[in-house]
C-alpha positions in Angstrom: 79.2 45.3 -107.4 77.8 42.8 -105.4 76.3 39.5 -107.0 72.4 39.0 -106.9 73.0 36.0 -104.7 75.0 37.9 -101.9 72.7 40.7 -101.7 69.8 38.4 -101.7 71.4 36.2 -98.5 72.1 39.6 -97.1 68.6 40.7 -97.3 67.5 37.6 -95.9 70.0 37.7 -93.1 68.2 41.3 -92.3 64.6 40.7 -92.7 65.1 37.4 -90.1 66.9 39.1 -87.5 64.5 42.6 -87.0 61.8 40.4 -85.8 64.4 38.4 -83.4 65.7 41.3 -81.7 61.8 42.6 -81.7 61.1 39.3 -79.8 64.0 39.8 -77.2 63.1 43.3 -76.7 59.5 42.4 -75.8 60.6 39.6 -73.6 63.2 41.8 -71.9 60.3 44.5 -71.4 57.8 42.1 -69.9 59.9 40.5 -67.6 61.2 44.1 -66.3 57.3 44.4 -65.9 56.5 41.3 -64.3 59.6 42.2 -61.8 58.2 45.7 -61.4 54.3 44.6 -60.6 53.1 42.7 -57.9 50.4 40.1 -58.4 46.9 41.2 -58.1 46.0 37.4 -57.7 49.0 36.5 -55.8 49.1 38.3 -52.5 53.0 39.3 -51.8 53.9 37.8 -55.0 55.4 39.6 -57.8 53.6 39.3 -61.2 56.6 37.1 -62.3 56.5 34.4 -59.7 52.6 34.0 -59.6 51.5 30.6 -60.2 47.8 31.1 -60.6 46.1 30.7 -64.4 45.1 34.5 -64.0 48.1 35.8 -63.6 49.1 33.9 -66.6 46.3 35.4 -68.8 47.3 38.8 -67.6 51.0 38.0 -68.4 50.0 37.1 -71.9 48.2 40.1 -72.2 51.0 41.8 -71.4 53.2 40.4 -73.6 50.5 41.0 -76.6 50.2 44.6 -75.4 54.0 45.2 -75.5 54.4 42.8 -79.0 51.9 45.4 -80.5 53.7 48.0 -80.0 52.5 49.7 -76.4 55.5 51.4 -74.3 55.7 49.3 -71.2 55.2 52.7 -69.1 51.7 53.2 -70.4 51.0 49.5 -69.8 52.0 49.7 -66.3 49.8 52.9 -65.4 46.9 50.8 -66.9 47.5 48.2 -64.4 47.3 50.5 -61.6 44.4 51.8 -63.0 42.9 48.6 -63.3 43.7 47.0 -59.7 45.0 49.8 -57.7 48.3 51.1 -56.3 48.0 47.8 -53.7 50.0 46.1 -56.8 52.9 48.7 -56.8 56.2 46.5 -55.5 57.7 50.0 -54.7 55.5 53.0 -53.2 55.4 55.9 -55.0 58.0 59.2 -54.9 55.5 61.5 -54.6 53.1 62.7 -51.8 52.4 59.8 -49.0 54.7 57.5 -50.8 57.6 59.9 -50.4 57.6 59.5 -46.5 58.5 55.7 -46.9 61.5 56.9 -49.5 62.8 59.8 -46.9 61.6 58.3 -43.6 64.7 55.7 -43.5 67.4 58.1 -44.1 66.2 60.5 -41.9 66.1 58.0 -39.2 69.8 56.4 -40.5 71.0 60.2 -40.0 69.1 60.9 -36.4 70.5 57.6 -35.2 73.8 58.2 -36.3 73.9 62.2 -35.0 72.4 60.2 -31.4 75.3 57.4 -31.0 77.6 60.6 -32.0 76.4 62.3 -28.9 76.3 59.4 -26.7 79.7 58.1 -27.2 81.2 61.8 -26.7 79.3 61.8 -23.2 80.5 58.2 -22.1 84.1 58.8 -22.8 85.9 59.8 -19.7 87.6 63.4 -19.8 90.9 63.3 -21.4 92.2 65.7 -18.9 91.4 63.4 -15.8 93.7 62.6 -13.4 95.1 58.6 -14.0 93.8 56.7 -11.0 96.7 56.3 -8.3 98.8 53.2 -8.5 98.6 51.0 -5.0 101.7 51.0 -3.0 103.6 47.9 -2.5 104.7 47.9 1.2 107.3 45.4 2.1 104.5 43.9 4.0 102.3 43.5 0.8 105.3 42.0 -1.1 105.9 39.1 1.6 102.0 38.4 1.5 102.1 37.9 -2.1 105.2 35.9 -1.7 103.7 33.6 0.7 100.5 33.0 -1.6 102.3 32.2 -4.4 104.4 30.1 -2.6 101.3 28.1 -1.3 99.8 28.1 -5.0 103.0 26.1 -6.0 
């Protein structure tokens, strides 16, 4: 049987560990959200890196909502509703945004196919006869010998 002091110590540790773990989860969810959404106040910057006071207020608001138990995806949807799709850090994976995901892959495959076809046409046929070797006549050999002597 556990002593009352030991039981009290275990309960105290469990009671203090839960808020710490919850705070870590809120911080992780907030950081993920901040790095997934563009700032509506600093064009071209993530919410995590925007230095404006409005962005700081928005980050505090998001942390407060997460601490209150609101799901991160619901907060993200509200941000898109408030500020529009221009704060998306990546295009949607549906509708017109799907083109942004599919087009690079299609372009890569098409370029690879074109390169393969081009290389096949540029390569000489394997059945072609090799170029005939030059016949070395005695006159040519004497001329080469004379020119090599002149070089020394």
